[in-house]
N, CA, C and O of each residue as an XYZ file, in Angstrom:
416
protein
N     138.687     26.996    147.142
C     139.675     27.708    147.914
C     140.122     26.803    149.057
O     139.281     26.289    149.795
N     141.386     26.605    149.213
C     141.935     25.729    150.241
C     141.817     26.413    151.600
O     142.154     27.587    151.752
N     141.334     25.659    152.579
C     141.252     26.180    153.933
C     140.101     27.141    154.180
O     140.048     27.773    155.235
N     139.176     27.267    153.230
C     138.049     28.174    153.415
C     137.091     27.616    154.453
O     136.696     26.452    154.387
N     136.731     28.431    155.387
C     135.719     28.049    156.375
C     134.775     29.218    156.539
O     135.201     30.341    156.808
N     133.475     28.947    156.375
C     132.476     30.001    156.529
C     132.355     30.362    158.005
O     132.054     29.506    158.837
N     132.585     31.601    158.318
C     132.457     32.079    159.686
C     131.263     33.019    159.718
O     131.306     34.084    159.102
N     130.196     32.648    160.424
C     129.025     33.523    160.439
C     129.338     34.848    161.134
O     130.056     34.895    162.132
N     128.784     35.907    160.580
C     128.988     37.231    161.146
C     128.180     37.385    162.419
O     128.605     38.062    163.355
N     127.032     36.766    162.452
C     126.197     36.815    163.642
C     125.723     35.413    163.970
O     125.589     34.581    163.073
N     125.470     35.141    165.224
C     125.109     33.789    165.614
C     123.647     33.646    165.983
O     123.122     32.533    165.952
N     122.973     34.722    166.329
C     121.565     34.658    166.711
C     120.780     35.700    165.942
O     121.275     36.793    165.668
N     119.559     35.353    165.598
C     118.704     36.276    164.853
C     118.508     37.578    165.633
O     118.403     38.642    165.022
N     118.457     37.520    166.956
C     118.217     38.704    167.771
C     119.367     39.720    167.663
O     119.171     40.904    167.935
N     120.537     39.272    167.275
C     121.688     40.157    167.197
C     121.686     41.012    165.935
O     122.443     41.979    165.850
N     120.859     40.677    164.963
C     120.857     41.393    163.697
C     120.093     42.701    163.837
O     118.893     42.712    164.114
N     120.799     43.788    163.642
C     120.188     45.109    163.657
C     120.571     45.782    162.349
O     121.736     46.128    162.150
N     119.607     45.970    161.455
C     119.961     46.566    160.169
C     120.421     48.012    160.329
O     119.842     48.784    161.093
N     121.460     48.356    159.601
C     121.942     49.729    159.624
C     121.258     50.567    158.560
O     121.260     51.795    158.638
N     120.680     49.923    157.582
C     119.957     50.621    156.524
C     118.483     50.278    156.695
O     118.133     49.099    156.743
N     117.612     51.276    156.789
C     116.190     50.983    156.987
C     115.575     50.303    155.764
O     116.009     50.521    154.633
N     114.579     49.492    156.006
C     113.817     48.856    154.934
C     112.605     49.747    154.684
O     111.671     49.784    155.486
N     112.631     50.454    153.579
C     111.574     51.418    153.275
C     110.358     50.754    152.641
O     110.462     49.737    151.955
N     109.222     51.354    152.891
C     108.004     51.061    152.142
C     107.939     52.097    151.026
O     108.785     52.988    150.952
N     106.953     51.984    150.173
C     106.801     52.985    149.113
C     106.574     54.362    149.729
O     107.098     55.359    149.230
N     105.799     54.423    150.804
C     105.500     55.712    151.441
C     106.680     56.303    152.202
O     106.823     57.524    152.261
N     107.532     55.455    152.789
C     108.647     55.981    153.588
C     109.925     56.201    152.779
O     110.873     56.813    153.270
N     109.951     55.708    151.553
C     111.149     55.844    150.719
C     111.368     57.301    150.320
O     110.413     58.073    150.234
N     112.622     57.677    150.078
C     112.878     59.026    149.557
C     112.090     59.236    148.258
O     111.885     58.300    147.484
N     111.664     60.448    148.039
C     110.831     60.780    146.874
C     111.431     60.271    145.568
O     110.701     59.789    144.702
N     112.759     60.371    145.413
C     113.416     59.967    144.169
C     113.380     58.451    143.941
O     113.582     57.989    142.818
N     113.126     57.687    144.990
C     113.103     56.223    144.879
C     111.698     55.661    144.693
O     111.550     54.505    144.295
N     110.689     56.433    144.965
C     109.323     55.899    145.038
C     108.812     55.286    143.740
O     108.221     54.206    143.764
N     109.027     55.946    142.618
C     108.509     55.404    141.345
C     109.173     54.065    141.014
O     108.504     53.118    140.601
N     110.484     53.996    141.196
C     111.205     52.749    140.913
C     110.783     51.658    141.880
O     110.571     50.515    141.476
N     110.659     52.003    143.155
C     110.250     51.015    144.161
C     108.834     50.524    143.890
O     108.538     49.341    144.058
N     107.974     51.423    143.478
C     106.589     51.048    143.148
C     106.563     50.091    141.952
O     105.794     49.129    141.947
N     107.394     50.349    140.943
C     107.463     49.467    139.768
C     107.992     48.087    140.152
O     107.480     47.072    139.681
N     109.018     48.049    141.010
C     109.555     46.755    141.460
C     108.512     45.999    142.277
O     108.370     44.784    142.134
N     107.788     46.710    143.129
C     106.745     46.069    143.941
C     105.644     45.500    143.051
O     105.129     44.414    143.319
N     105.284     46.221    142.002
C     104.259     45.727    141.079
C     104.737     44.463    140.368
O     103.964     43.528    140.161
N     106.016     44.443    139.998
C     106.569     43.280    139.299
C     106.703     42.069    140.215
O     106.460     40.940    139.789
N     107.092     42.301    141.486
C     107.336     41.202    142.429
C     106.112     40.844    143.270
O     106.087     39.793    143.910
N     105.106     41.701    143.274
C     103.915     41.440    144.080
C     103.966     42.096    145.454
O     102.955     42.134    146.156
N     105.111     42.605    145.842
C     105.288     43.319    147.113
C     106.671     43.964    147.095
O     107.485     43.689    146.214
N     106.922     44.819    148.072
C     108.255     45.406    148.211
C     109.129     44.373    148.915
O     108.901     44.056    150.083
N     110.119     43.852    148.215
C     111.055     42.923    148.837
C     111.984     43.711    149.761
O     112.275     44.879    149.504
N     112.444     43.075    150.826
C     113.317     43.762    151.775
C     114.550     44.359    151.105
O     114.947     45.482    151.417
N     115.152     43.615    150.191
C     116.360     44.128    149.540
C     116.055     45.377    148.722
O     116.874     46.295    148.672
N     114.893     45.426    148.083
C     114.513     46.608    147.320
C     114.216     47.771    148.260
O     114.567     48.915    147.971
N     113.566     47.475    149.390
C     113.284     48.511    150.379
C     114.555     49.110    150.957
O     114.606     50.307    151.237
N     115.580     48.290    151.136
C     116.864     48.795    151.630
C     117.571     49.620    150.557
O     118.116     50.685    150.845
N     117.558     49.125    149.323
C     118.213     49.874    148.249
C     117.523     51.210    148.006
O     118.157     52.158    147.542
N     116.225     51.295    148.316
C     115.486     52.542    148.119
C     116.017     53.669    148.998
O     115.760     54.839    148.716
N     116.752     53.338    150.053
C     117.342     54.362    150.920
C     118.287     55.263    150.125
O     118.460     56.437    150.453
N     118.891     54.705    149.081
C     119.754     55.480    148.189
C     119.159     55.413    146.781
O     119.255     54.377    146.123
N     118.553     56.489    146.317
C     117.944     56.474    144.983
C     118.909     56.037    143.878
O     118.492     55.400    142.912
N     120.188     56.374    144.014
C     121.177     55.991    142.996
C     121.362     54.477    142.966
O     121.442     53.883    141.890
N     121.431     53.855    144.131
C     121.602     52.403    144.205
C     120.395     51.708    143.596
O     120.550     50.779    142.804
N     119.189     52.151    143.958
C     117.978     51.521    143.426
C     117.876     51.710    141.913
O     117.486     50.787    141.198
N     118.223     52.893    141.428
C     118.195     53.138    139.976
C     119.211     52.269    139.245
O     118.927     51.746    138.168
N     120.397     52.116    139.833
C     121.424     51.269    139.208
C     120.962     49.816    139.156
O     121.087     49.157    138.124
N     120.431     49.324    140.264
C     119.918     47.948    140.305
C     118.825     47.758    139.262
O     118.830     46.778    138.516
N     117.898     48.690    139.215
C     116.782     48.584    138.280
C     117.273     48.603    136.833
O     116.761     47.867    135.989
N     118.258     49.441    136.554
C     118.813     49.504    135.204
C     119.513     48.222    134.803
O     119.362     47.750    133.676
N     120.284     47.654    135.730
C     120.970     46.391    135.444
C     119.950     45.273    135.238
O     120.082     44.470    134.314
N     118.928     45.223    136.103
C     117.889     44.192    135.968
C     117.157     44.331    134.632
O     116.857     43.330    133.981
N     116.872     45.567    134.226
C     116.189     45.795    132.939
C     117.075     45.367    131.766
O     116.588     44.772    130.805
N     118.361     45.666    131.844
C     119.278     45.276    130.766
C     119.387     43.761    130.657
O     119.410     43.215    129.554
N     119.454     43.086    131.791
C     119.514     41.626    131.778
C     118.222     41.048    131.204
O     118.256     40.112    130.405
N     117.077     41.613    131.617
C     115.789     41.129    131.110
C     115.677     41.332    129.591
O     115.135     40.484    128.883
N     116.190     42.453    129.107
C     116.072     42.760    127.679
C     117.076     41.986    126.822
O     116.734     41.518    125.736
N     118.304     41.852    127.304
C     119.361     41.287    126.473
C     119.823     39.893    126.894
O     120.604     39.262    126.182
N     119.351     39.408    128.037
C     119.763     38.088    128.509
C     119.290     36.992    127.572
O     118.258     37.127    126.914
N     120.046     35.909    127.514
C     119.705     34.835    126.585
C     119.178     33.580    127.292
O     118.750     32.638    126.626
N     119.203     33.556    128.620
C     118.673     32.391    129.332
C     117.152     32.433    129.362
O     116.551     33.502    129.467
N     116.536     31.258    129.271
C     115.092     31.203    129.425
C     114.750     31.347    130.908
O     115.637     31.311    131.761
N     113.464     31.510    131.210
C     113.027     31.771    132.596
C     113.437     30.648    133.548
O     113.841     30.913    134.680
N     113.337     29.414    133.104
C     113.689     28.278    133.969
C     115.178     28.289    134.325
O     115.548     28.046    135.473
N     116.025     28.573    133.336
C     117.466     28.619    133.588
C     117.821     29.785    134.497
O     118.644     29.633    135.400
N     117.209     30.959    134.272
C     117.454     32.113    135.149
C     117.083     31.787    136.584
O     117.841     32.095    137.503
N     115.917     31.162    136.792
C     115.483     30.814    138.145
C     116.427     29.800    138.775
O     116.791     29.938    139.943
N     116.825     28.792    138.024
C     117.741     27.777    138.546
C     119.093     28.350    138.922
O     119.674     27.976    139.941
N     119.593     29.259    138.098
C     120.867     29.911    138.387
C     120.760     30.759    139.645
O     121.661     30.756    140.483
N     119.679     31.470    139.771
C     119.466     32.314    140.951
C     119.395     31.476    142.221
O     120.009     31.817    143.232
N     118.653     30.388    142.167
C     118.502     29.521    143.346
C     119.831     28.869    143.709
O     120.208     28.841    144.881
N     120.543     28.345    142.710
C     121.805     27.665    143.023
C     122.853     28.643    143.542
O     123.656     28.277    144.401
N     122.867     29.859    143.050
C     123.810     30.870    143.536
C     123.463     31.281    144.961
O     124.348     31.403    145.808
N     122.197     31.492    145.221
C     121.743     31.897    146.555
C     122.023     30.822    147.583
O     122.355     31.133    148.727
N     121.896     29.569    147.200
C     122.086     28.478    148.148
C     123.523     27.991    148.253
O     123.788     26.989    148.918
N     124.437     28.672    147.620
C     125.838     28.297    147.701
C     126.346     28.454    149.135
O     126.045     29.455    149.784
N     127.109     27.482    149.638
C     127.625     27.619    151.008
C     128.603     28.777    151.154
O     128.900     29.198    152.272
N     129.104     29.292    150.043
C     130.038     30.419    150.110
C     129.359     31.750    149.823
O     130.028     32.779    149.732
N     128.029     31.739    149.678
C     127.354     33.003    149.408
C     127.281     33.829    150.685
O     127.594     33.347    151.773
N     126.877     35.039    150.539
C     126.832     35.991    151.647
C     125.991     35.485    152.814
O     125.002     34.785    152.598
N     126.367     35.828    154.050
C     125.533     35.443    155.193
C     124.177     36.131    155.181
O     123.295     35.761    155.955
N     123.993     37.124    154.320
C     122.708     37.821    154.236
C     121.898     37.377    153.030
O     120.918     38.037    152.688
N     122.264     36.295    152.377
C     121.507     35.839    151.211
C     120.165     35.279    151.659
O     119.894     35.138    152.851
N     119.339     34.966    150.679
C     117.947     34.606    150.967
C     117.732     33.165    151.392
O     116.585     32.747    151.553
N     118.783     32.396    151.578
C     118.578     31.005    151.932
C     118.092     30.875    153.390
O     118.342     31.762    154.207
N     117.403     29.779    153.709
C     116.903     29.593    155.078
C     118.057     29.473    156.084
O     119.115     28.931    155.763
N     117.848     29.965    157.255
C     118.847     29.956    158.303
C     118.348     29.160    159.508
O     117.176     29.271    159.868
N     119.205     28.363    160.137
C     118.789     27.697    161.380
C     118.657     28.739    162.479
O     119.400     29.721    162.501
N     117.734     28.535    163.371
C     117.531     29.487    164.469
C     118.390     29.143    165.647
O     118.350     29.836    166.664
């Protein structure tokens, strides 16, 4: 894209105040708990993004369904899936909230 310049939404870590709470399995709405527990078992812990999606049971169910469909029908091997995920996350045009490291 010509003339694209990444403009950070926030400049300091202290300025970030989440509007959606990051739920634990115990604090999540009842309808989200089973799905959140399954994701935590698969990942080894409740990831922040999953805890946030748990605030809306519909969002968490949709994410889980899409992830299950990709796992069942996807044709990439594990190494390619991981590489694609890492390269997408580290893109300079990816979201300011992506998982890449941030300077303080």
